N, C-alpha and C positions, 0 to 999 in steps of 0.2 A: 502738297502742303508740307512745309518744313516744321520741325519740332519746336522752332522758336515761337510759333503761334500758340498762345495759351500758356507759355512759360511764365512762372512767377518772377517777380523782381529778385527775390533771393536766389532762385535757380540761375537767373542770368548772371548775377554777380559772381556766383561760384564758378560758372563757366568762363567768365572774363579772367578771373584770377588764375585759373588753371590754364588759360590760353587755349581752351578747347574750341572757342569761337570768338568772334570779335563784335564790338558794338556796330560796326559797319554792316556786317552780315545780318545782324538782328534787325537793324533799322531798315535795310533794303527789303527784307522779307515782310516786315510789318507794313511798310509802305505799299508793297505789291498787293498785300491782302486788303488794305484800305481801298486801293484803286479798284480791286475786283468786287468788293462787297458794299462799299459805301453807297453806291447808287441805289441799292435795294433797301437801305435802312436810314440813310441820311444822318449818320452819327456825327460826322465832321462837317463843319461849315467852312473850314480853311485847312488845306493841306499844301505844304510848300516843301516839296521833295528836296530841292537844292539846299535849303537852309537846314532841314533836319539832318541830311547827310553830312553837312559841314560840321555840325555839332558831333556827329558820330565819328567822323575822322579825327577830330581833336581828342575825343575820348580814346580812340584806338591807339593814337600815338602815346598817350599817357600810360596805357597798359603795356605798350611795347617797352617802355623804359621803367616799368614798375613804379610809376608815380601817379597812381590813381588818386582822384580828387574827391574827398568827402565820402558820403555814404551811398550815393546813387550814381556813381560815375558810369555812364553808358546805358542807363536804364531809361527807356522811353516813357514819357508821361504825356497823357492827353490833357489839354487845358480847356476848361469851360470858358466860353467867350464873355466872361465878366471880369476876367483878370487881365490887367495891363501886361502885355508882353512887349519889350522894346522893339523887336523886329517885325511884329505883326500887329495889324489894327485890332481894336476891341470895339465892337459895335453893339453888344448886348442884344443881338437879334433884332435890331430896330433900324428903320430907314431914316430916323431923325439924327443919328450920330454921324458927325463928320469923321471918317476914319483917320484922316491926317492928324487930327488933334490928339489922338491917343497913342501915337508912336513915341518911342524913346523913353518910356517909363516902365518900370517893373513893379507889379504889386508885391507885397511882402512875401507871399508864398512863392512867387516866381523868382524873386531875388534869392530866396533860400535855396530853391532848386538849382539855380545857376551856380551858387557857391558849392554845391555838391555834385556838379558834373552831369546833370540830367540831359536827356535828348528830348527836346520838344517835338512831339510826333504830329501835332496838329491841334486845332481849336475845335471844340465840340459845340454842337447846336443846343439851343435853349429857346423857350418862348420869349417874346419881347420883354426886355427888362427882367426876365425871370419871374414874371408875375403870377404864373399859374402852374398847376401840378401835372400838366401834359406838355408835350414839346412840339410846337409848330410856330412858324412866324412867316411874315410876308416875304422875307428875303429868301429863306432856305426851304420853305414848304414844311411838310409833315415828316417827323421822325417816327420810325416804326419799331415795334417790339420784335426782337429777333426770334422769339418763340412762336409768334403768330403775327405776321406782318400786317394783318388787318387791324391789329390792336395797338394801343399806345404803350410806350415804354415808361410812361409817367414823366414827371418833370419836377423842378425845372432843369436838373442836371441829367436830362434824358439822353442826350448824345453821349455823355460820359459813361453812363451805365451800359448803353448799347456797345460802346467800344470795348469795355471790359468783358462783357458777356461773350462777344465774338472773338476775344483774344487779340484784338487790334492794338491793344496797349496793355501792359501789365499793371499800370497805375494811371489814375486820373485824379485831378483835383477839382472839387466841386464846392458850391456854396449852398447853404441851407438856412432859409429864413422862415420856414414853416414845415419843412419836411423834404426840401428839394434835393437832398442827398439820399435820404432813406426811402422815399417814395419810389424813385426809379430803381434803386437797388432791390427793393421788394418785387416790383413788376418784372425785372430782368434777371433775378436770381443771382445777384452778386452781393458783395459786402460793401456797405456804405456807413461811414462813421461820422457822426456829428460830435465833435469834442465839446467839453465845457465851454461856456461863453467866455471869450477872451483868451482861451488856451492857445489858439492859433491867431496871430495878428492879421488884421485885415485893413486895407486902405485902397482907395478912398472909402470912408465910412458910409456915406449916402443916407437916404431917408429911412432905411430899414436897419440902421446900425444897432439898435437895441435888441434886434431879433436875429441878426445874421451870425452864422458860424461858418468857418471854412474847414473842410476836412477831406479825407481821402476816400476813393473808391478803388476796390481791387477784387480779385477772386478769392483771396485768403485774408484772414484776420492778421496773420503775421506780416503780410505786405503792408496792410494799413498801419500797423505799429511801426514798421520801418519808416514809412513816409512821415508819420507823426514826429519821429526824431528829427526830421529835417524841417518841416513847415512850422513847427512850434517854436523855432528859434526866434528870439525877440526882434522887434522892429519898432523903432521910436515913433513911427508915424501913427501907430494905433494907440490912441489916447485912452481907449477902453480896455486895453490888454491887462491881464492879471500879472502880478509880480512873477517873473519867470523863475523856474527851478531847472537846474540841469538834470534831466531825467531821461533814462533810456527805456522807452516803452517796449521795445522789442525784448530786451533782457528781462523785463518785468514779467513777461508771459512765457518766456522760453523755458521749457522743461518743468514749469511749476503749475501748469494749468489744473491738473487733477488735485494736487495738494491744496491749492488755493481754493478750489470749489468746496472742499469739505468743511471749510470754516464759515461759509456764507449763509446768510439768512435771505431767502429769495421770496418775494411776493409775486404771485401770479394773478393777473387781473385780465380776463379776456374781454372786459367791456369798459374798464375804467369807471364803471358805474353809470355810464350813459350811452355807450356805443352798442351797436348790434352787428357783430361779425357774421359773415356767411358761415353756415355750419361746417363746410369743408375746410375753411380757414381755421376756425376755432379748433377743430379736431386735429389738424396738422400741428398747430402750435402747442396744443395740450400734450400731444404725444412727445414732442420735443422737450417740453418742460419736465416730463417724467425722467428724461435722461439726466437732468440735474440731480434728481433724487438718487439715481443709480450711482452718480459720481460722489454722493455723500453730502450734498447740500440739504439744508432744511427748507423745504418749499411749502408755502402756505398760500391757499387761495384767499385773496383779500383785495378789496378795492381801496385805493387811496381816498382819503376824505377830501375830495375836490368836486366842484360843480363843473358842468360843461363850460369851458372857457371860450367857446366860439365867438360870442358877442364881443368880448374884450379883444380877442385876437383880431377879429374882423375890423374893429374900430382902428386899431393901431396900424394894421396892414393897409387898409383902404386909405387912411390919412397919408401914408407914405406914397401911395400911388398918386394921390392928388398933388402932393408936394412936387413929385417929378414933373407932372404935366403943367403945373402952374408956371414953371419957368419957360415954357414953350410959347412961341407966337402962334397965331391962328393957322399959318401955312404949315408949320411943322405938326401941329396937332391933327391936321387932316390926314397925316401919314400914319397915325397911331391906330392900333387895333381898336375897333369900335367899342368893344366891351370895356376896354381900359378907360375910354372916355366916360362911359356910363358909371363905372366905379368911382372915378374922380368926381363926377357931378354929385353923386350921393354923399361922398365923403366931405365935400365942401359945405354940407349942411350940418356937420358936427360942430356943436358949440364948444368953446374953450372950457367951460365948467364941466360939460359932459366928458370931454377928453381927459381932464384932470381926475374925474371920478373913475375912469377906466384905469388910469395909472395907479390910483389908490387900490382899486380892486385887484390889480395885478400883484401888488405888494402882498396883499393878504393871501392870494392864491399861492405865491411862492413860499410864504411862511408855512402854509399848511403842508406843502410838499416837503419842505425841509424837516418838519416834525415827523412826517411819514418815514423819511430816510434816516431818522434816528433809530427807528425800530428795525428797518430792513436795509441790507446792503445793496440789493438790486430789485428792480421791478421788471417783470417780463410781461409783454403784451403782444398781440399781433402788430405787425407794422402797419398794415391796412386791413380793413374789414372785408375786402374783395380782392379778386385777381384782376388782371388787366382787362379794360373794356375797349370799345371801338376807338380807333385812331381818328383824329380830325374833329372830335367834339371835346368840350371842356369838362363835362360831367357824365357819369354813367346814365344809361337809360332808366327812366322812372326815378331819378334822384330827386329828393324833396327840395334841394336848394340849387341855386344857379352858380354859386361860387365854389372854387375848388376845395376850400376847407370844410365844405359840407360833407365830403366823402373821405376825409383824411383825419378822423377824430383822434388818432393815437400819436400823431407826429407833432403838430403845432403846439400842444401844451408845453412841450419841453424846450421850445424856443422862447415861450413866455418866461419859463423858469430858469433857463440856462443850463439845465442838467445835461451831462453827456449821454448819448444814445446811439446805439448801433443797430443796423438791420442786417440779417443774414438769412440765407435761404434755408427753409426747413421742410421742403417738399414741393410737390407739384399737384395741381388739380387733375381731375380725370381727363381734361382736355389738354393737358401738358403745359399749363401755365404755372410759373413759379409762385410760391407762397412765402412771405417774409415774416420773420420773428424779430421783435424789437427787445433789446435789453437796455434799460435805463439805470444809471447809477447816481451816487451822491455827487454833488458838485466837486470838481477837481480831483475826483477819484477815477479818472479816465482809465488808468491801468487796470483797475478791477473789472470794469466793463469789458475791456479788451481781453483780459485773462479768461473771463467767463465765456465770452464768445468763441475764443480759440479752443477752449475745452469742449464746448458744444459742437463746434465744427469738426473737430477731430473725432469725437465720439459718434457723430452722425455718419461720417465716412461717405457723404454723398458725392458721387462722381457726376458732375453736371454735364460736361462735354459741350459739344457744339450742336446746334439744330441741324436736322438732316438736310435742309435746303442748301446749306453752305457748300456741300459736296457737289452740287449739281449746277451751280451758276458759273 
């Protein structure tokens, strides 16, 4: 195994500039690793060696002539199969999408990555239309957790998180409509960042547009910040995007993490007032929160003044599912995952006045969180109340609800509110499964969230490495 596997994006860029190695060497090694490991975990649904190497050769030529392009020239990026890529089809893990209709178009984040010289290393697996928090679909099968292949990596950006965890790509781009970046980041032991709503442009908007955030996954917070510098560039197609500011997220956290932490007021809430985390999860997160105190932050144990928003979120989310399926004829609907049809049928019973009441409730919910963040700079919670459960099922054993948001109480509230949130690893269970910690910040103060996460990751000094089975297959 070459040293390129598991290298960060920043390390690769330093090597390219010094001409220690080339983008072609890196791409070839990662593609070899994908070929060797992907059949065991199903992280990638599309790998096109010829195209990836063509991008790598173009990057190599630029470095030969000291003409590097943008901020990510030669860095491989894994792309979740919800983002239009001009050279590859985008089918959303569904049998109902005609692949030919999706070619020739680049989503905003992909267009930005192209401007900065990335290498597309492949497209990553997701559940059909990204509708649930585990990763499996009728086309690609089940995606598996690299730390225990009998367990789920979470979802819906499950393939992306697995790719990062195994070092198959230093960067991945994911989408998060209720936790879809942070959930698999937690289960796989990597970093996943959901920026403030509108911070990263997204198109086409779709039926979940008021909940959807685009963001990076990586092994380090610094790499996430680097990628934010690229994908947060403006794109006129996103009509919900916030006014852009020219901001260097990486510079904001570079060398200033500890100094920045000393000024922060941090609220720690292990339950948000309504969740019940597993004791081993709560203990691991609580131990990590104490590190913030050691870094000089003022940490207070307090719950935000909010009610459980699952009913409101469920209404908006399920109505979005119904909208997707309503446009399909009966033949295409027969190809859709059965539970998706059940969700749509239930959502069709929501009345317009009830839907408007939910929107009003959401406004009040966001206002209460905004008031909370006038008192505190950050809120720390577990990312999930549990560690990874069995692969191939949608909810854990003995779970009280049938929908995915019944076991993800810490993630979807901040899709309703639009606040930035990051998940990073804070330890492992006795059975060797990763545990995630979530940091939430004020709206549009994304750099403070990244700064705190970088400081914590540095202070923890966790060396995650690769699972043992990787060496034997």
